[in-house]
Steps between C-alpha positions, in 0.01 A plus 500: 500500500342178623148393592599363839275243676339385175540225235694749287799446732551138387755575221746642754450248785786270396753785500352635821532158667873489418544830682281392794687170539832684507405706806571418867186513714510582871245380753245780556502673839150645474170321434363561151161443340544407135299663225562187290300277736313756709627320811795510738816400315743242634875549509547214253268669250678835518843338469417315178540616139168332414313744721641810331450360151135432583481848653582655163242288317206457735239766589534722807260385773520831682151499649547144631831598661344805664213294638742235625684764701175643630401150608816489713395816684703756306345842557777734386627518142796697365565511126869499404494650153507824302136591560172390657363271227524179702355672807183573307489144361550351846217713638274379219596138574403515868145431610519733801743791530332672793779403743778477241782746432644505147777744418743539206857574605569715192285724276616615160397862562657538849859520636625155593630579850184670623280235338695220668486661845130581461431134418697379803323754721162381374585139589647606835187698588298183439716304746772349280846454649746728317874503560540876466873488575555332162324786321597795719837425662580740783784517749276612790127500574309807389291633787147611421380839627347494846124522532227476760484120523874426511579180696135452599283232347129567466395216273279229644605138457268282295501248785315758713198494268374144530161598641320329788579132447312410818175572316575191288560280805880533483757629745746779436840349427691777677794505258601739217521215245181326609141621514279230645508181705255215540529213747403159363236349726563124478881490481603799711689631199540862399490668158658845458444688175611822339554682173850595384607736226806703408285812530318423825828396666750707306806366683429149366565625147860579601587132554604404149677185390592462132279799418183374672339618824508193728342468842808473726558182698496708818136594431401132523686480829319809628164352400583171671603676822174697500299181446684339790415794724130438435521142635769533767789342308824695512731316263505452125639149519513458123437725199574387145450725198377319190393745230581874483204732535546752218310821563341633180609841380129583483220347700521296820503146637288329761712358782396223736679338793327182614589368846400143583404334826743372762685172459595270789801721585295820509642622168291647219568479124448808285516591134497826302312526169414773252308566181406806294273743683244489220504120474174313453377284784624173348842628396772297677734639763880477485679376811811706573611372841421250772628432848438417864436716806602376843541614858809709556789277600847561635650795689493857373833584329752699697548872450717613211787602730775731373414645162654441262695205643854620572657237273272572197634688198296731272377365168469749214314439172762703311859518625518852357200602708309633198219242465244337725355155554185576305693552177649152544162353595343647184773346286412162656130546410374642832394851402372633831305826508540771768274326756745209517820707515543432870842334515766715664844409637624142478779318685650151467652265756618175344186373321256704716360831384370788710294787361286800587169545321227762528174586330511808276370799691176513296401151630606520864165628622322190367742255669277490809217348293705187430652236716823555308470705183576271201719765333711527817540125541573473126789745547631264767466204263697696239811409700469164321563685173792685660643164604477380139640816342777573751809360326687480831223298668337165442583386147234229508209739554265560209314824421156370596238576762361245747216272396469307828489624859486315830479582868417870469369679809421868543592641841415869447290699252505835324875534440618746235873419521687176569840351560556176313718195566519242221675171579521240221426148625584299188232239581331485259722673249438873480309521828563763765378616838406866517427686821376859495518747789341835579697724737710198588203286602399195293200553272481184293687181425566275303480341151 
């Protein structure tokens, strides 16, 4: 009945504005690219009547909006509508669709339920994170039929296919997240490099915060420990995270850890940078973390002793015993995938927490390749979230993960299960000391 997005809408704009100004606008929870501007929309724009009045009158900049999303690295597209018209238009608006997946959620000539599930399955098969429990609620897991390869993994890791880096004058880095190393001649520094992707290191894609795959803080710690091993320094004296490293849903990133020369105290500064794997030579790097390595100082922590401590009481995520911690974590924005579901039983004694963590069985074989597998140490760090979410515990704790570490030393390698002791220090606010043990013996401490 109306020629929307054209000058012919002007006679009704005044009446439309009265309606738009009478509405209550909520702050958007998801990022949105506007087809009015062809660019990312701000919250203020979307919460104003002026925006929606102009939306009715102005042309639809669909191609510009599609290209803006593509410029931000979007590689998967799902059309929410009655058919696939916009999917075809989006494909025509993209310069290169060779590595792009476009799928309509509904088709006018197909049953809605099967069309929806087929669309989700298509996105899932391409690597998208799908919360299947929201679509297919079940009371118990459905076991797949047994077959010849049950519980045995035959796939080769991408990190095993880096070629002979020594032919280029480099050294092998000797770590699953790093490929090559080069020692800087005039400063005595060391540069370690690698290539990370959610496909080459599938477990990294399970660490999701606010819907994005983020390199866990424990991975930086693991990289720093490995760099220290190369130069005989056993303590990560300082590690500060600055900018999250978001792993793209498609493609990879170049990773670089640069270790400087010794200062007068024998310490070495380091920094961790990344950029897109296909970046041109002059494209800048983003610094994600920096810190200091030092000689190991102080005595090795004592054994864990009686476990759990006799005066500690169990902490349950759900008093009724029907939920788990990961449901609460997801509600707080930490939507961990299966690789990071390592947190087990938890106990509390005053403000201290004690926990048991373990790698999922599918990742235990690879634990020996790491100093301390980042997914395992991350499960230990998740006790900070338990501290924040446990209503009977520390009311001042916030549901965040650490951004600064100090005084971490690794006393044993290759663990696949740990006991954890978290002791809040309160100086500075929100800080804590965490000691992790394997079979009762100390593995690493502290931050």
